[in-house]
LOKOLNU-708416 format. One record per residue (C-alpha): residue in three letters; x, y, z. Coordinates in steps of 0.05 Angstrom, whole numbers, plus 5000, padded with zeros to 4 digits. Layout:
ALAXYZ/...
This chain:
MET248087254281/MET244586984342/PRO238687364371/GLN240787704434/SER234787454475/ALA235486734454/ALA237186244510/PRO243785874498/PRO242585184466/LEU245184554494/PHE252084574458/TYR254285154501/LEU254884704561/GLU261984484570/SER259583744589/GLU256283684520/ARG261684054477/LYS265883634431/LEU272283954406/THR276083814343/VAL283183564346/VAL288284124334/GLU295684044320/LEU301484494338/PRO304084934280/PRO309784564245/ASP314985094267/VAL313485034342/ILE319284684377/ASP316184604447/SER310484174472/TRP303184374481/GLU303684464557/ALA309884894553/ALA309385594584/VAL313185884524/TRP312285634454/ARG318985724417/HIS318985704339/LYS324385554290/LYS328586144270/HIS325786504208/PRO328187164177/GLY323487734198/GLN319187284244/PRO318387304320/GLU320586684356/ARG317386654425/LEU310086634445/SER309386654520/TRP303086414556/GLU305786674623/ARG301887314625/LYS299587704686/LEU292287854688/PRO288988514714/ASN287288164781/GLY294587984793/GLU293787234777/MET297386894718/LEU293986634656/THR297685954667/ASP294185874737/LEU289785264742/LYS283785704754/TRP284386004683/ALA285985354647/PRO279885424599/LEU282186134579/LEU288985884565/GLU286385264526/MET282085744484/CYS288386184469/ARG292285604446/ARG287085314403/TYR285785964370/TYR293086064354/CYS293585354325/HIS287285524282/LEU290586144255/ARG296785764235/ASN293585104211/THR286285084196/ARG283985784180/PRO281585854106/VAL287286374094/VAL292886124141/LEU296786684172/VAL304086754175/ARG307386754244/ALA308287494254/THR300987644234/ALA298587094280/PHE302487384337/SER299188054327/ARG292287714329/MET294187354394/SER296288064423/ILE288888264412/VAL286487604444/PHE290687714506/GLN287688414512/LEU280788114505/VAL282687634560/ASP284488204604/TRP278088554588/VAL274087914607/VAL277787844674/ALA277288584691/THR269788604677/LYS268888014726/PHE266587494677/PRO269186794689/SER269586614616/PHE268286894545/ALA261886484540/SER259086814602/VAL259687544573/THR252687844560/ALA250288134495/SER249888824526/SER257188774551/ILE259488584480/LYS255689194451/SER258889644505/LEU265589374485/VAL264689494412/ASP261790204423/SER267490414466/ILE273190074427/GLY275290694387/ASP280790854436/GLY282990124442/ILE281389524484/SER284889774545/ALA281090404546/ALA274589984537/ARG275889634604/GLY277390284638/ALA284990214643/VAL289190854644/LYS294390724594/LYS301091024608/SER301791604559/ARG307291544507/ALA309992074465/ARG309391784396/ALA315191894351/GLY314592464303/THR307992724331/LEU305893284377/PRO299693304420/VAL293993634382/LYS288493954421/ASN281593914388/SER277494164444/GLN273494654399/SER272594154342/THR266393764339/GLU269693184299/ARG270792544338/VAL278292364338/TYR280091634353/LYS286491434381/ALA286590754348/SER287490704274/SER281990454226/GLY286389874205/TYR287689634276/LEU280289694296/SER278489304233/VAL282788724258/VAL280188774329/LEU272888724309/SER274488164262/VAL277987764321/ILE271687894364/HIS267187614313/GLU271787044298/LEU271786844372/TYR264286824365/ASP264286424300/LEU269185904323/TYR265385794388/CYS258185774362/ILE258785504291/PRO260884764291/VAL266684534246/GLU262783884230/ASP257283494263/GLU256883854330/VAL264583874337/PHE267484574352/MET273884924348/LEU274185294412/ASN272385064482/ASP270785794500/GLY268586424460/PHE263386954453/ARG256086734450/TYR253687364415/SER256087784358/LEU253588464331/PHE255588284260/ASP252887764211/ASP259587604179/PHE267087714182/LEU266988254127/GLU261788664163/ALA265988664226/ALA271988884189/GLU268189444155/ALA265389684221/GLY272389764248/ARG274890164187/LYS269290654200/LYS270890724274/GLY278290844272/SER282491434254/SER285591484185/GLN293091334182/ASP294791234110/GLN302191364122/THR307491364173/ASP307792024213/ASP313892444196/ILE319192524249/ASN321493244266/GLU325193454202/GLU330793774240/ALA331793114279/VAL332092714212/PHE337893184189/ALA341393114257/TYR340892344256/THR343092294184/ASP348892784193/VAL351792384248/ALA350691724213/LEU354491984150/GLN360292224194/TYR361091534226/VAL360291154161/TYR364991594121/ASP369791914169/TYR370391464231/ALA369290754205/ASP375890544181/GLU379690754240/LEU374590434290/ILE374889784252/ASP382489804251/LEU382489894327/GLN377489324336/GLU381888874293/ARG387689034337/VAL383688824398/ASP381688174365/ALA388988024348/LEU391288054420/PRO393187434454/PRO388287184508/PRO390487404579/THR393386874623/THR391386774696/SER393986464761/ARG387486134778/VAL387485374787/SER381985064745/PRO380584314749/GLY376784334683/GLU370883934709/ARG365584364676/THR369184374611/ALA369583624615/LEU362083554628/VAL360384014569/ALA365183604522/GLU361882934543/LEU354883214533/LEU356683484464/ALA359882834445/PHE353382444459/GLU349282974423/VAL353882924360/LEU352782184354/ALA345182194373/GLU340082104317/THR335982694340/SER338483244386/THR334483774423/ILE341084144437/LEU344684184373/THR338684354329/SER338584584257/ASP336885294284/GLY343385314325/PRO345885064394/ASN341385134453/TYR346085454503/THR340985484559/LYS339684714559/ILE347284584556/ALA348485024616/GLN342884724657/GLN345083994643/CYS352484164659/GLY351484604719/VAL354585184685/GLY351985894697/PRO347286174645/THR352286704626/SER358586304637/ILE356685824581/TYR358186384529/ARG365686414553/PRO370486314494/HIS372885614516/PHE365485354522/LYS363085714460/LYS368785454418/LEU367084734436/ILE359384844425/LEU360285154357/LYS365184614334/ALA360284074355/ALA354584424319/HIS358584434255/ALA360783714263/ARG353483474272/LYS351983714202/SER357783274172/ALA357982544153/HIS357381984202/ASP364581794203/LYS366782494215/ARG361682544271/GLU364981914304/THR371882214296/PHE369882864328/ALA366182514384/LYS372782144402/HIS376382824402/LEU370983094450/PHE371782484497/GLU379482604496/GLU378183324511/ALA373883154571/ARG379182664599/SER384983174592/ASN380883724625/ARG379883324687/VAL387383324700/LYS388683884752/LEU392184454719/GLN398684714753/ARG398885414778/THR402085884729/PRO405386554743/THR400887134741/ARG401187524676/THR397288144664/ARG396588554602/ASN394589274590/ALA390589184530/GLY389189914521/SER396390094515/LEU397989504469/ILE393089764415/GLY395290494425/LEU390090804470/PRO388591384479/PHE387291414404/TYR385792054362/GLY382991974294/LYS384792364230/HIS377692674221/SER373793054274/GLY366593334271/THR360593464311/ALA359792714328/SER367092554336/PRO368291924384/TRP375592164396/PRO379392054438/ILE378191314448/GLU380691214520/THR378390504539/ILE376389844503/GLY370189684543/ALA364490134558/SER362290264631/ARG358990834667/HIS365291044701/ASN370391104644/GLY370891564586/ARG369791464513/SER370490744495/LEU371590344432/GLU365489894450/ALA360890484450/ALA363590784386/ILE362690104352/THR355390074375/ASP354390774348/LEU357590554283/TRP352589994276/THR346790464292/SER349390924237/ILE349590354187/ALA342490144206/ILE339990874197/ILE342790914127/ILE340990204102/LEU333990154133/ALA332290854107/TRP334090654039/GLU330589974043/ALA324090264070/ASP321489554082/ARG318789234144/THR324489254195/GLY324988504202/GLU326088414127/ALA331488954124/LEU335088624185/SER335287964147/LEU339788204093/ASP345587754076/ALA352787964073/ASP353187813999/CYS347188273985/LEU351188743940/GLU352288573867/GLU356189003821/GLY353289083752/VAL355489453687/ASP352090073706/GLY353290083782/TRP351589693846/TYR345389313859/LEU342289083923/LYS339188393933/SER333988313988/ARG328287834005/VAL320988024010/PHE316187594048/LYS309687974050/ASN304787703997/ARG310587323967/ASN313986663986/GLU312686664062/VAL317986114075/ALA324186334037/GLY322087024013/SER322287283941/GLU329187573921/THR328988283894/ARG334588643858/HIS334789403853/PRO339989953838/CYS343390193902/PRO346290903913/ALA353591013934/VAL351791214006/VAL348290564018/VAL353990163984/ARG358790494033/ALA354490294094/ILE353789564070/GLN361389514058/ILE362789774127/ALA357689284157/VAL361088704119/ARG367788884150/LEU365089014218/GLY361388344225/ALA366587924191/LYS368987584255/ALA362087464281/ARG359987104218/LEU366186714216/GLU365286444288/SER357886304282/GLY357886044211/SER352386534191/ASN351686994130/GLU347387554161/LEU349588254146/PHE347288554214/LEU350387984255/ARG354888324308/GLU359088124366/ASN356488234436/ARG359488094504/LEU356387414507/ARG355087164437/GLU353687404365/SER346787614349/VAL342788074305/SER339488644339/ASP331888584343/GLN326989194337/SER326889344413/SER334389354416/LEU334489794355/ARG329790294390/LYS334190304451/ARG340390444412/MET336990994374/ALA335091314440/ASP342291274464/PHE344691544397/ALA339992144403/ALA341992264475/ARG349292344452/TYR348692714387/VAL341893024376/PRO340593664417/GLY334893624466/ASP330894204434/VAL331393834368/ALA329893144393/ASN323993444435/GLY323192794472/ILE321592394409/LYS320791644417/PHE324091394355/ILE321390764323/PRO324290354265/ARG318690514217/HIS320591214214/PHE326691024173/ARG321690954113/ARG320991704108/PHE327991914121/PHE330192024049/PRO323792374027/THR324392854085/LEU331592994072/TRP330093123998/VAL324093594011/ASN327193994068/TYR334493984045/TYR335294714032/SER331294924094/TYR335594524145/GLY341694234107/GLY345894874112/ARG347094744186/PHE349894034177/ARG356594034144/ALA357493264137/LEU350893234101/GLN352893804051/ARG359693454040/LEU357492724034/LEU350392734008/ASN348293313963/HIS341393453939/ASP342493173869/GLU344392483898/LEU338392513941/THR334092683878/THR336792053844/THR335591653909/ILE328291873917/LEU325791933846/TYR329291313817/SER329090883879/ARG327790143887/ARG320690263910/ALA315390593871/SER311990803936/ARG318191203953/LEU315891723904/ASP309091743936/ALA312491844003/ALA316292423975/ARG310192743946/GLU306592664015/SER312492984047/GLN311993543995/THR304593644014/ARG306493664088/MET311994194074/THR307194594031/SER302094604087/ARG307294804139/LEU309695384096/ILE302795644081/GLY300695534153/ASP306695914179/HIS305096474131/LEU297696494152/LEU298496414228/ASN305496654242/GLY306797174188/LEU312396814153/PRO314197244091/LEU313396904026/VAL316497313970/GLY315397203897/GLY310397103840/ALA307296513873/LEU304596913930/LYS298197053894/LYS297196293884/VAL298596183958/GLN293296723977/SER288496403929/THR289195743962/ILE287996054030/ALA281896404003/ARG278495733982/LEU278795494053/ASP272795594100/PHE275195764172/ARG268596044198/VAL267095474242/SER273995214257/SER278695334313/PRO285795534300/THR288094834317/ASP284094564258/ILE287295014206/PRO293694614193/ARG289493954185/LYS284394274139/LEU289894624098/GLU293393954088/LYS286993614067/GLU285594174016/LEU292594133987/SER292193363981/ALA285693423946/SER287893953897/GLY294693623881/VAL298694243900/ARG306094103914/VAL312094513930/TYR318794293900/PRO325194493936/LEU330294903900/VAL337095163923/PHE334295893925/GLY326895793942/TYR320995373925/CYS316995223862/PHE309395233874/TRP306594693825/ASP299194573811/SER294794353753/ASP295595033718/ALA302895163732/ARG305594863668/GLN302095373626/THR305895953658/ALA312395613678/ARG318495983649/CYS322895363653/ARG318194993605/THR320294953532/SER315494823475/THR318694173453/GLU319293883525/PRO315893193530/GLY311592993588/SER304593063611/ALA300693693621/VAL302093713696/ALA309193393699/TRP314193843736/PRO320194023691/SER326493793723/THR331194263684/GLY332194983672/LYS331995183746/THR336495813753/GLU335296433798/THR334596853735/VAL329396393704/CYS325296233768/GLY326196923795/GLU321097213745/CYS316596603745/VAL309296653775/ASN310295953806/PHE316396143849/PHE316996423919/THR322496463970/THR323096564046/PRO328296904094/VAL331796214098/PHE334896324030/GLN336897054042/SER344196874046/PHE343696563975/TRP340697193946/SER346097633979/MET351697193947/ALA347697213880/TYR347497973883/ASP354998033894/ARG356397503840/HIS352097833787/LYS354298513805/GLN361698333798/MET360198013729/GLU356198633707/GLU362199113726/ASP367398643691/SER369199033627/ARG372598423599/ALA366098003602/PRO362097923536/ALA356398383529/ILE351197793532/LEU353997583600/ARG353998293627/ARG346698353604/PHE344597713639/ALA348397943699/ARG344798593703/LYS337998183701/GLY340397703756/ARG342798293800/ARG335998643793/ILE332298003812/ALA336797883873/GLU336198603894/ARG328598573889/PHE328397953932/LEU333098213985/ARG329198863987/MET322498504000/LEU325798004050/SER328798554090/ALA322198944092/
């Protein structure tokens, strides 16, 4: 680390600085001077890195005035991808560049002409105030965004510093700041440097010290925040309705639309544009190298520019059909390419012949496919009646909107089961299902810490609900895969071309989905993001009996036993940890409601709950700190609540010694939760059990059921004796819940 008072040595002067030669990453398609660096298509990786960024003063980073800053950014990105000791994959490098762009904004906003001109005191001020992010450090007021699954927590009476940025993020930020110093001040070899600009000072001795300082500054976010539990149930209930009840009829309607003959028109078309496109494609098919028909697919934008076709018109069926045929022909042998090129030249010649006017023919496509259409099944999310084919703001329910909601429902179920990074889940292939002797298996690719180029294939058991969603996706995207020659599961038809929805499109569709089907008081303005899919199934499993009774499709199509199999025997070991974390949160919520809101907890475990509360020290805390401290205490003690159909099982380290469901010969560790023997007559007398008013209807039905058995003179004596016991237990709980 350079002393802060030292004068800069000679090598800081630009006239004396020698820079090492850097090369573009091998997957970059464009040239060094391009305003946007496009990359070759790769599953789960971003494709465009734009240098056209607006600075805080209103100028652009690509302006000549800021050429040194732009040069530094480009060289740093190439270093991350090519010459760094541990070369970063594209997605990780993009995230580092996002931090660099924020640092560029900070430099410009603080009136420094370059990174090298930033003083040591300014760097110290930046590091000291970075706990809330780089934007906050430069004084920018960031537009507040309601983060999904979280509610604002007021800690005005708490003395603990709460950072907005996470410890992991701040660790990377301070590492990047130190790296910009290291690459600028430390020569690569013999007075040759990597960066033309960078920080002259650093507060840290090495990279590891900078990373550790960031981890100490940020807030702890060891897991994805839970979305509102009732919203999870609402989303899942609608998704199940679409996948099980409406999918077959919607796909049949779409197939009828696809089978319709194209409409004829009376417009006279000389075919000149089609001829130009055909000629261009013919030359590109025969060329040794082509920048239009690349291995990543045809470049529609360049074709449109060179032929004078509109940027959206190039996606019309007659253009797209020619382009896709040319792209397939270019991959074939040379003689077949020549034959196809001759066909294209003939196509161009014939299209230049002026077409004769034909009689006007119109078609009412809606009536031809049987609109308005009413499906067999109806529910809370019913898309019926389908009145039009295309969606617009002026017409009623449309097939296009219903198909979009079906794709969203498929994504909810599959991504919730995968629980991987969203990009990896969206890169599933159409043949990802494999039937084994003992059921279905899902094949997917994992890139993180594995084979970063092709991914490592994994194979795991797949539950029936996910199998159904994948089979629907295969049927729904069959035409898109056929026309594009792709095998991607999530490839879908759009108005212009086939594509796989990216994460931003998925967010938008989830917001539209919520606006249509999730009540406003349940959604509560939640900004849903794809990573919340990871905790869908654990949240459903833990809270099934608290919320599931209000969602009929969920009860009918996905019961708690299936969720138990899905969670406890899932494809990811971390899924069990997520379920346990959700259990801890539910335990904290139940005890917190009991403590703060007077929620009745009835049963033998009430003493354990009161003992847990007594161990907490609330003398110096504000009421808003109680839920957080309670969750921290429960996590440390390992206390969890297991959901049952009639209440909850309060399980701690001593619970097994007194559990009535445990048998003396039952295997397992001393703290393992017994998964069998859970009945109301057994648990009702257990000191580990409690129930709440949510389950009052169950105990009412249990009372009637046991009373009827007790009064049945034809029943065996042993059954009547058990029924009497069950009636007394149910009567006791009903009396306490009513009180």
